[in-house]
C-alpha positions in Angstrom: -141.7 -59.7 -109.3 -138.0 -60.3 -109.5 -136.0 -58.1 -111.9 -134.1 -60.1 -114.5 -130.4 -59.3 -114.6 -128.8 -58.8 -118.0 -125.6 -57.4 -119.5 -124.4 -56.1 -122.8 -124.0 -58.5 -125.6 -121.8 -58.1 -128.7 -123.1 -59.3 -132.1 -120.5 -60.7 -134.5 -121.7 -58.1 -137.0 -120.1 -55.3 -134.9 -116.7 -56.9 -135.4 -117.1 -56.8 -139.1 -118.3 -53.2 -139.0 -115.4 -52.1 -136.9 -112.9 -53.9 -139.1 -114.2 -52.3 -142.3 -115.0 -48.8 -141.0 -112.7 -48.1 -138.1 -109.8 -47.4 -140.4 -110.5 -45.2 -143.4 -107.8 -46.2 -145.9 -106.1 -49.4 -147.0 -102.7 -47.7 -146.7 -103.3 -46.9 -143.0 -104.4 -50.5 -142.4 -101.1 -51.7 -143.7 -99.3 -49.2 -141.5 -101.1 -50.5 -138.5 -99.9 -54.0 -139.1 -96.4 -52.6 -139.5 -96.7 -50.9 -136.1 -97.8 -54.2 -134.6 -94.4 -55.6 -135.9 -92.7 -52.7 -134.3 -94.4 -53.4 -130.9 -93.3 -57.0 -131.3 -89.6 -55.8 -131.2 -89.0 -56.9 -134.8 -85.8 -55.8 -136.4 -87.4 -55.9 -139.8 -90.8 -56.2 -141.5 -91.5 -57.0 -145.1 -94.6 -56.0 -147.0 -95.3 -57.7 -150.3 -98.3 -56.6 -152.4 -99.6 -58.4 -155.4 -102.8 -58.3 -157.4 -104.4 -61.1 -155.5 -102.9 -60.9 -152.0 -100.8 -59.0 -149.4 -98.2 -60.6 -147.2 -96.7 -58.9 -144.1 -94.0 -60.8 -142.2 -91.7 -59.8 -139.4 -88.9 -61.3 -137.2 -90.5 -60.1 -134.0 -91.1 -62.0 -130.8 -94.2 -63.8 -132.1 -97.0 -65.3 -130.0 -97.6 -68.5 -128.1 -101.1 -69.9 -127.6 -101.6 -67.9 -124.5 -100.7 -64.7 -126.2 -103.1 -65.5 -129.0 -106.0 -66.2 -126.8 -105.5 -63.6 -124.1 -104.0 -60.9 -126.3 -104.6 -60.9 -130.0 -108.1 -62.5 -130.0 -109.3 -60.3 -127.2 -110.6 -57.1 -128.8 -109.7 -54.0 -126.9 -107.5 -56.0 -124.5 -105.1 -54.3 -122.2 -102.4 -56.8 -123.1 -100.0 -54.1 -124.4 -101.1 -51.5 -121.9 -99.8 -53.6 -119.1 -96.3 -53.3 -120.7 -95.9 -49.7 -122.1 -92.3 -50.5 -123.2 -90.9 -53.5 -125.1 -87.8 -55.5 -124.1 -85.8 -53.3 -126.5 -87.1 -50.2 -124.8 -89.5 -49.2 -127.6 -92.7 -47.3 -126.5 -95.6 -49.6 -127.3 -97.9 -48.0 -129.9 -101.0 -50.2 -130.0 -102.4 -49.5 -126.5 -106.1 -49.6 -127.5 -106.1 -53.2 -128.8 -107.9 -52.3 -132.0 -105.1 -52.1 -134.6 -105.4 -55.8 -135.4 -108.9 -55.1 -136.9 -107.0 -53.4 -139.8 -106.7 -56.8 -141.4 -110.5 -56.9 -141.9 -110.2 -53.7 -143.9 -107.9 -55.3 -146.4 -109.3 -58.7 -147.3 -111.8 -61.4 -146.6 -109.5 -64.3 -145.9 -106.6 -64.1 -143.5 -104.0 -66.7 -142.6 -101.7 -65.9 -139.7 -98.5 -67.8 -138.8 -96.9 -66.9 -135.5 -94.1 -68.4 -133.4 -92.5 -67.5 -130.2 -88.8 -68.4 -129.7 -88.3 -72.0 -128.7 -92.1 -72.5 -128.9 -94.4 -74.2 -131.4 -95.6 -72.4 -134.5 -99.3 -71.8 -134.8 -101.6 -71.1 -137.8 -104.9 -69.1 -137.6 -107.3 -69.0 -140.5 -110.1 -66.5 -140.6 -112.5 -66.6 -143.6 -114.5 -63.4 -143.3 -116.3 -64.1 -146.6 -117.8 -67.3 -145.2 -118.7 -65.6 -141.9 -120.4 -62.7 -143.7 -122.5 -65.1 -145.9 -123.8 -66.8 -142.8 -124.6 -63.5 -141.1 -126.4 -62.2 -144.1 -128.7 -65.2 -144.2 -129.2 -65.3 -140.4 -131.7 -63.0 -138.8 -130.8 -64.1 -135.3 -128.3 -62.7 -132.9 -124.9 -64.2 -133.3 -122.7 -63.9 -130.3 -119.1 -62.9 -130.8 -118.0 -65.7 -128.5 -119.8 -68.2 -130.8 -117.4 -67.5 -133.6 -115.3 -70.7 -133.8 -111.7 -70.0 -134.6 -109.3 -72.9 -134.9 -105.7 -72.5 -133.8 -103.6 -75.2 -135.4 -100.0 -76.1 -134.5 -97.8 -76.6 -137.6 -94.5 -78.3 -137.9 -93.3 -76.5 -141.1 -90.3 -74.3 -140.8 -92.0 -70.9 -141.4 -89.5 -68.6 -139.8 -85.7 -68.8 -140.4 -84.9 -67.6 -136.9 -87.7 -69.7 -135.3 -89.8 -66.7 -134.2 -91.9 -64.0 -135.8 -95.3 -63.4 -137.4 -96.6 -63.7 -141.0 -99.9 -62.5 -142.2 -101.3 -63.5 -145.6 -104.4 -61.5 -146.7 -106.3 -63.0 -149.7 -109.6 -62.1 -151.4 -108.6 -58.4 -151.3 -111.5 -56.0 -150.8 -110.2 -53.9 -153.7 -107.3 -54.0 -156.0 -104.1 -52.0 -155.3 -103.5 -49.6 -158.2 -100.4 -47.5 -158.8 -101.9 -44.6 -156.8 -102.4 -46.7 -153.7 -99.0 -48.2 -154.0 -97.4 -44.8 -154.3 -99.3 -43.5 -151.3 -98.2 -46.4 -149.2 -94.6 -45.7 -150.4 -94.9 -42.2 -148.9 -96.5 -43.5 -145.7 -93.8 -46.1 -145.1 -91.0 -43.7 -146.1 -92.1 -41.2 -143.5 -93.2 -43.7 -140.9 -89.8 -43.6 -139.0 -88.5 -40.2 -140.2 -85.0 -41.7 -139.8 -83.6 -39.3 -142.4 -84.3 -36.5 -140.0 -83.5 -38.0 -136.6 -80.4 -38.7 -134.5 -78.8 -42.1 -135.1 -80.2 -44.6 -132.6 -78.7 -47.8 -131.2 -78.6 -50.7 -133.7 -80.7 -52.9 -131.4 -83.6 -50.4 -131.5 -83.5 -49.9 -135.3 -86.5 -51.0 -137.3 -86.2 -51.7 -141.0 -89.0 -51.9 -143.6 -88.8 -53.7 -146.9 -91.5 -52.9 -149.4 -92.2 -55.0 -152.5 -95.0 -54.3 -154.9 -95.7 -56.6 -157.9 -92.3 -58.2 -157.4 -90.5 -54.9 -157.6 -88.5 -53.7 -154.6 -89.5 -50.1 -153.9 -86.9 -48.0 -152.1 -88.1 -46.1 -149.1 -86.2 -42.9 -149.0 -87.0 -39.2 -149.0 -86.8 -37.2 -152.2 -83.6 -35.4 -153.0 -85.3 -32.0 -152.6 -85.6 -32.7 -148.9 -81.8 -32.4 -148.5 -81.7 -29.0 -150.2 -84.2 -26.7 -148.5 -84.1 -23.0 -149.0 -84.8 -22.5 -145.2 -84.1 -25.0 -142.4 -85.1 -24.7 -138.8 -83.9 -27.1 -136.1 -85.2 -26.2 -132.7 -86.0 -27.8 -129.3 -88.3 -26.6 -126.5 -88.1 -27.7 -122.9 -90.8 -28.2 -120.3 -90.7 -24.5 -119.3 -91.3 -23.2 -122.8 -87.7 -22.2 -123.3 -86.5 -22.9 -126.9 -83.1 -22.9 -128.6 -81.8 -24.0 -132.0 -80.7 -22.6 -135.4 -82.1 -21.3 -138.6 -80.2 -21.5 -141.8 -81.0 -20.5 -145.4 -79.6 -20.8 -148.9 -81.4 -18.8 -151.5 -79.9 -17.8 -154.8 -76.6 -16.1 -153.8 -77.5 -15.6 -150.2 -76.8 -18.1 -147.5 -76.2 -18.0 -143.8 -77.4 -19.1 -140.4 -78.3 -17.7 -137.0 -78.9 -19.0 -133.4 -82.6 -18.9 -132.3 -83.3 -18.6 -128.6 -86.3 -17.5 -126.6 -89.3 -18.5 -124.5 -92.9 -19.0 -125.3 -95.0 -16.8 -123.0 -97.4 -18.6 -120.6 -100.2 -16.3 -121.7 -101.0 -13.4 -124.0 -103.8 -10.9 -123.8 -106.1 -10.7 -126.8 -108.8 -8.1 -126.5 -109.0 -8.4 -122.8 -109.1 -12.2 -122.9 -106.2 -14.2 -121.5 -105.1 -16.9 -124.0 -102.9 -19.6 -122.7 -99.8 -20.1 -125.0 -97.7 -22.5 -122.8 -98.6 -24.6 -119.9 -96.1 -27.3 -118.6 -98.8 -29.2 -116.6 -98.2 -32.9 -117.7 -101.8 -33.8 -118.2 -103.2 -30.6 -119.8 -100.2 -28.7 -121.0 -97.5 -29.2 -123.6 -94.2 -31.0 -122.6 -90.8 -30.8 -124.3 -90.5 -31.6 -128.0 -88.2 -30.9 -130.9 -89.2 -29.4 -134.3 -87.5 -29.5 -137.7 -88.8 -27.5 -140.7 -87.7 -27.4 -144.3 -89.2 -24.7 -146.5 -88.9 -23.7 -150.1 -89.7 -20.7 -152.3 -92.0 -22.1 -154.9 -91.0 -19.5 -157.5 -87.4 -20.7 -157.4 -86.2 -22.2 -160.8 -84.2 -25.0 -159.3 -87.2 -26.8 -157.7 -89.4 -26.8 -160.8 -88.6 -30.5 -161.6 -89.1 -31.5 -157.9 -92.5 -29.9 -157.3 -94.3 -33.2 -157.6 -92.1 -34.8 -155.0 -92.5 -31.8 -152.7 -96.3 -32.0 -153.1 -96.3 -35.7 -152.2 -94.2 -35.2 -149.1 -95.4 -31.7 -148.1 -96.8 -30.9 -144.7 -95.7 -31.4 -141.1 -95.5 -34.8 -139.6 -96.1 -35.6 -135.9 -93.7 -38.2 -134.8 -94.7 -39.7 -131.5 -92.3 -42.2 -129.8 -90.2 -42.5 -133.0 -93.2 -43.4 -135.2 -95.2 -41.0 -137.3 -98.8 -40.4 -136.4 -100.9 -40.7 -139.5 -103.0 -37.6 -139.9 -106.4 -37.6 -141.8 -105.3 -34.3 -143.3 -101.8 -33.5 -144.3 -102.5 -29.9 -143.3 -103.6 -30.7 -139.8 -102.0 -27.5 -138.5 -104.3 -25.4 -140.8 -101.4 -23.7 -142.5 -103.4 -22.9 -145.7 -106.2 -21.3 -143.8 -103.7 -19.3 -141.7 -102.0 -18.2 -145.0 -105.3 -16.8 -146.3 -105.2 -14.2 -143.5 -101.8 -13.1 -144.6 -100.7 -14.4 -148.0 -97.7 -12.1 -148.2 -95.8 -13.6 -145.3 -97.2 -17.0 -144.3 -96.0 -20.3 -145.6 -98.5 -22.7 -147.2 -98.6 -26.5 -146.5 -97.4 -27.3 -150.0 -94.0 -25.6 -149.6 -92.9 -27.1 -146.3 -91.8 -30.5 -145.0 -91.4 -30.7 -141.3 -91.5 -33.0 -138.3 -92.5 -32.6 -134.7 -90.8 -35.1 -132.4 -92.6 -36.0 -129.1 -92.5 -38.7 -126.4 -95.6 -40.1 -124.6 -94.0 -39.9 -121.2 -93.3 -36.1 -121.7 -96.7 -35.4 -123.4 -99.3 -37.7 -121.8 -102.0 -35.2 -123.0 -101.4 -36.1 -126.6 -103.7 -39.1 -127.1 -104.2 -41.1 -130.3 -107.7 -41.2 -131.8 -109.4 -44.6 -131.8 -109.4 -44.7 -135.6 -105.6 -44.3 -135.5 -105.7 -41.1 -137.6 -104.4 -38.1 -135.7 -104.7 -37.0 -132.1 -107.6 -36.1 -129.9 -108.4 -32.3 -129.9 -107.2 -31.7 -126.3 -105.8 -28.7 -124.6 -102.3 -30.3 -124.9 -102.8 -30.7 -128.7 -103.9 -27.1 -129.1 -101.0 -25.8 -127.1 -98.6 -27.9 -129.1 -99.9 -26.3 -132.3 -99.6 -22.8 -130.9 -95.9 -23.5 -130.0 -95.3 -24.8 -133.6 -96.9 -21.6 -135.0 -94.3 -19.6 -132.9 -91.5 -21.4 -134.8 -93.3 -20.9 -138.1 -93.4 -17.2 -137.4 -89.6 -17.1 -136.8 -89.0 -18.7 -140.2 -91.6 -16.6 -142.0 -90.3 -13.3 -140.7 -86.7 -14.2 -141.7 -87.9 -15.4 -145.1 -89.8 -12.2 -145.7 -86.7 -10.0 -144.9 -84.6 -12.1 -147.3 -87.2 -11.9 -150.1 -88.2 -8.2 -149.7 -86.9 -7.4 -153.2 -89.5 -9.8 -154.7 -92.4 -8.3 -152.9 -94.5 -5.8 -154.8 -96.1 -3.0 -152.8 -99.1 -1.0 -154.0 -96.9 2.0 -154.3 -94.6 0.2 -156.7 -97.6 -1.0 -158.8 -99.1 2.4 -159.1 -95.8 4.0 -159.9 -95.3 1.5 -162.7 -98.5 2.8 -164.3 -97.0 6.3 -164.8 -98.0 7.5 -168.3 -95.5 10.4 -168.5 -93.0 8.5 -170.7 -95.8 7.7 -173.2 -96.8 11.4 -173.3 -93.2 12.3 -174.2 -93.1 9.7 -176.9 -96.3 11.0 -178.6 -94.7 14.3 -179.4 -92.8 12.7 -182.3 -95.9 11.3 -183.8 -98.1 12.9 -186.5 -100.9 15.1 -185.2 -103.6 12.6 -186.0 -101.8 9.8 -184.2 -101.0 12.1 -181.3 -104.7 12.6 -180.6 -105.4 8.9 -180.7 -102.5 8.2 -178.2 -103.5 11.1 -176.0 -107.0 9.7 -175.7 -105.6 6.3 -174.9 -103.3 7.8 -172.2 -106.1 9.8 -170.7 -108.1 6.6 -170.3 -105.1 4.9 -168.7 -104.8 7.8 -166.2 -108.5 7.7 -165.4 -108.3 3.9 -164.9 -105.3 4.3 -162.5 -107.2 6.8 -160.4 -110.1 4.4 -160.3 -107.9 1.5 -159.2 -106.2 3.7 -156.5 -109.6 4.7 -155.2 -110.8 1.1 -155.2 -107.6 0.0 -153.3 -108.1 2.6 -150.7 -111.7 1.7 -150.4 -110.7 -1.9 -149.7 -108.2 -0.7 -147.1 -111.0 1.2 -145.3 -113.1 -2.0 -145.4 -110.2 -3.8 -143.7 -110.2 -1.2 -140.9 -114.0 -1.7 -140.6 -113.2 -5.2 -139.4 -111.2 -3.7 -136.6 -113.9 -1.4 -135.5 -116.7 -3.9 -136.2 -115.6 -6.0 -133.2 -115.9 -3.0 -131.0 -119.3 -2.1 -132.4 -120.6 -5.6 -131.6 -119.1 -5.5 -128.1 -120.6 -2.2 -127.3 -124.0 -2.7 -128.8 -124.3 -6.2 -127.2 -123.8 -4.7 -123.7 -126.3 -1.9 -124.5 -128.9 -4.3 -125.8 -128.6 -6.6 -122.8 -129.7 -3.7 -120.6 -132.7 -3.1 -122.9 -133.8 -6.7 -123.1 -133.3 -7.1 -119.3 -135.4 -4.0 -118.6 -138.2 -4.3 -121.2 -140.1 -7.2 -119.5 -140.4 -5.1 -116.4 -142.3 -2.3 -118.2 -144.0 -4.2 -121.0 -147.3 -4.6 -119.1 -147.0 -1.2 -117.3 -146.7 1.3 -120.1 -149.7 3.4 -118.9 -148.3 3.7 -115.4 -144.7 4.3 -114.3 -144.3 3.0 -110.8 -141.2 4.2 -109.0 -139.7 0.7 -108.9 -139.2 0.6 -112.6 -137.9 4.2 -113.2 -134.3 3.1 -113.0 -135.0 0.4 -115.6 -136.4 3.0 -118.0 -133.5 5.3 -117.4 -131.1 2.4 -118.2 -133.0 1.8 -121.4 -132.8 5.4 -122.4 -129.1 5.6 -121.7 -128.5 2.4 -123.6 -130.4 3.7 -126.6 -128.3 6.9 -126.5 -125.2 4.8 -126.3 -126.1 2.8 -129.4 -127.0 6.0 -131.3 -123.7 7.6 -130.4 -121.7 4.5 -131.3 -123.2 4.3 -134.7 -122.8 8.1 -135.2 -119.1 7.8 -134.4 -118.8 4.8 -136.8 -120.7 6.6 -139.6 -117.6 7.8 -141.5 -116.4 4.2 -141.7 -119.8 3.0 -143.0 -119.5 5.3 -146.0 -116.3 3.8 -147.5 -118.1 3.3 -150.8 -118.7 6.9 -151.4 -116.3 9.1 -153.4 -113.5 10.5 -151.3 -115.0 13.9 -150.7 -112.8 16.4 -149.0 -113.8 18.6 -146.1 -112.2 20.6 -143.3 -111.3 18.1 -140.5 -110.6 19.0 -136.9 -108.1 16.3 -135.9 -108.7 16.9 -132.3 -112.4 15.8 -132.6 -111.3 12.7 -134.6 -109.1 11.6 -131.7 -111.9 12.3 -129.2 -114.4 10.1 -131.2 -111.9 7.3 -131.3 -111.2 7.6 -127.6 -114.9 6.9 -127.0 -115.0 3.9 -129.4 -111.9 2.4 -127.9 -113.0 3.2 -124.3 -113.4 -0.4 -123.1 -109.8 -1.4 -124.1 -108.5 2.0 -122.8 -110.2 1.6 -119.4 -109.4 -2.1 -119.0 -105.7 -1.4 -119.5 -105.8 1.8 -117.5 -104.3 3.9 -120.3 -104.2 7.6 -120.2 -105.0 9.3 -123.5 -103.4 12.8 -123.9 -104.9 14.7 -126.8 -102.6 17.6 -127.3 -103.8 18.6 -130.7 -104.9 22.2 -130.9 -108.6 22.9 -131.6 -107.6 25.4 -134.3 -105.7 22.8 -136.4 -107.7 21.9 -139.5 -106.7 19.8 -142.4 -108.6 19.4 -145.6 -109.1 15.7 -146.2 -111.6 12.9 -146.4 -113.1 12.1 -143.0 -113.0 8.3 -143.4 -109.3 8.5 -144.3 -108.6 10.5 -141.1 -110.5 8.0 -139.0 -108.6 5.0 -140.6 -105.2 6.5 -139.9 -105.8 7.3 -136.3 -107.8 4.1 -135.5 -105.0 1.9 -136.8 -102.3 3.8 -134.9 -104.4 3.9 -131.7 -105.2 0.2 -131.9 -101.5 -0.6 -132.4 -100.4 1.4 -129.3 -103.1 -0.2 -127.1 -102.1 -3.7 -128.2 -98.4 -3.3 -127.3 -99.2 -1.6 -124.0 -101.5 -4.4 -123.2 -98.9 -7.1 -124.0 -96.1 -5.4 -122.0 -98.0 -3.8 -119.2 -95.5 -0.8 -118.5 -95.8 1.1 -115.3 -96.9 4.3 -117.0 -99.5 3.6 -119.7 -99.8 6.7 -121.9 -100.8 7.3 -125.5 -100.2 10.9 -126.7 -101.4 12.7 -129.8 -99.6 15.9 -130.9 -99.7 18.2 -133.9 -97.4 20.9 -135.1 -98.2 23.2 -137.9 -95.7 25.0 -140.1 -96.3 27.3 -143.1 -96.4 24.4 -145.6 -96.9 21.2 -143.5 -98.9 19.7 -140.7 -96.8 17.3 -138.5 -98.8 14.8 -136.4 -97.2 12.6 -133.8 -98.7 9.5 -132.1 -96.5 8.3 -129.2 -96.9 5.7 -126.5 -95.1 4.2 -123.5 -95.0 0.7 -124.9 -92.0 -1.4 -125.8 -91.2 0.6 -129.0 -90.1 -0.9 -132.3 -86.8 -2.5 -132.8 -84.5 -0.7 -135.3 -84.3 -3.8 -137.5 -88.1 -3.8 -137.9 -88.6 -0.1 -138.5 -88.1 -0.3 -142.3 -90.4 -3.3 -142.5 -93.5 -2.4 -140.5 -95.3 -0.5 -143.2 -95.0 -3.3 -145.8 -98.1 -5.3 -146.6 -98.1 -8.6 -144.8 -95.5 -7.8 -142.2 -96.7 -7.9 -138.6 -95.0 -8.2 -135.2 -98.3 -9.3 -133.7 -99.2 -12.9 -133.0 -101.3 -13.9 -136.0 -101.4 -10.3 -137.2 -102.5 -9.6 -140.8 -99.9 -7.0 -141.6 -102.5 -4.7 -143.1 -103.0 -1.9 -140.5 -99.8 0.1 -140.9 -99.6 -0.6 -144.6 -103.1 1.0 -145.0 -102.0 4.0 -143.0 -98.9 4.5 -145.2 -101.0 4.2 -148.4 -103.5 6.8 -147.2 -100.8 9.2 -146.0 -99.0 8.9 -149.3 -102.2 9.5 -151.3 -102.1 13.0 -149.8 -98.5 13.4 -150.8 -97.5 12.9 -147.2 -94.9 10.9 -145.4 -94.8 8.7 -142.3 -91.9 7.5 -140.3 -91.3 5.6 -137.1 -88.9 6.2 -134.2 -88.5 5.9 -130.5 -90.2 8.7 -128.5 -87.8 10.7 -126.4 -90.5 11.5 -123.7 -92.6 8.3 -123.4 -89.8 6.0 -124.5 -92.1 3.8 -126.7 -93.1 4.0 -130.3 -93.4 7.3 -132.1 -95.2 7.6 -135.4 -94.8 10.9 -137.2 -96.9 11.9 -140.2 -96.1 14.9 -142.3 -98.9 16.2 -144.5 -98.6 19.1 -146.9 -101.3 21.7 -146.4 -103.8 22.1 -149.2 -105.9 25.0 -150.1 -108.5 25.6 -147.4 -106.5 24.0 -144.6 -105.1 26.0 -141.7 
């Protein structure tokens, strides 16, 4: 028997489905048709929207009959892909050959006029309503090729310059209300981003005219865009080296500074190497420029402009001079990033930015088929990481400038001091004094409760730090158990020599799990009242050395525990663990990032008559003097995507014991030195 040969067939219904569903919004469909005009080397395009129809006309090259048949009517054709640049040098945007289907999204009847210079003008009429009716009543397969489309030559003078394309869309699928018209205004205004680009040659310029219901709508950015509180203008080359400037103008403070640096090729995160910059053309991130405008939402002068800021907010990706429409204005995930650190991070509704790229420099940045956003590739992820580096620069500078507006927990609790009220009550009658004193006592009790609650939440935050280590350690131990158990499951009554090692591994793993949980036990009791007991700090450090052992060993760090066995401090065990765990984790992180020749973390303690002075020093890079007065503030972090909680928690706990903490550069190890001074309480030695 001979095998029948067959190939794929395309039903006409698929074309209708693609047209209606490939593009999600009507505004994006109009933008796609505008991009087609751009690809046709048009100097200008006009969009006219009325209640019954939409008309889009341009003065581009137009099409002859061959272009219509071999290009426009061939779905997914490589007509444009064969010519990646236009005669004017524009980078062709519609390489996939699917943008023309945007017309089907907008209406059911389409009339197209097109003319190439010194060539006849042609008219194409597509009545999708008629086609759909026939398909609905037909149960048979209807080949796409069977769709008869008449191309008629016309003699009317349609185009003043004898070339161009005009598209008339009637029987609109849905009416255009004010909201849709306003959204399209924003899309078209931001399409070219000309307000934020260098002036280009006149012959390459592309002008858009937008008319809605016979009203000319100006396409320009809001005034607020020209008065940002913070403005970053920066460029990055193919090696990851960046340079630019950051300026600011807030209240009475204004200035600017030069920004220079290099994005590292990789960073180590918990032993994993994470790629931050790779110049490989296909999989890496090539050169681009970035401009960011940011505002303080609590500033009085922008109250009247918040609606405009909200409409324009977010970061645009401008590829080959044309904005890439994103399905989500917060495609960078700025709001989720801010949740992790609300004190420092910028949200999407307070920034307007632009990323400028070119296809030849970033071939790994590929448009999605639906024309909304880019494919989630390695190149796209690296681009976003680089952008976050620049956000971090702006956010740190903004935090320093706004420090006076930031409330710390210490400030909040100090503001709840009831001593002034107690002094005022002395002048009241005895009966009123008792009422006020009772009220004041309740306030004091509530403040103590709030302080306890806040410190409990701090301990919970540190649990996240140690929870990752718990999971890592127990996973390794459990793997040994699960791997060994099948060997002995059916041999419990006998213990052959060949499985003794497996049993021993199981026993050791069980002991490892038990010890890990024992060491973490103080952290698991963060809900309990802060009971005080005599704490041997040397044993606290020893326990943490065991918990952090994987990171310590991997980075070949030497822990020097020089705290005397006899030094005892009366405190809460959980508080002691939290202090040392955060400082130890901090030292390990910076040693891991900088890989010094000598890798040492040293714990010291000096006791005097009234105080205990504890020092934690390391051989890492140390802390810059400009940052030393910032590192204890909630939200401030020098780490990539750090939360800014660790050192703030340490400071809060130290101060709850009437202690002090300071940072300096260690004279012996030449890295960071954290020095904690704690006053002895009764029972301490």
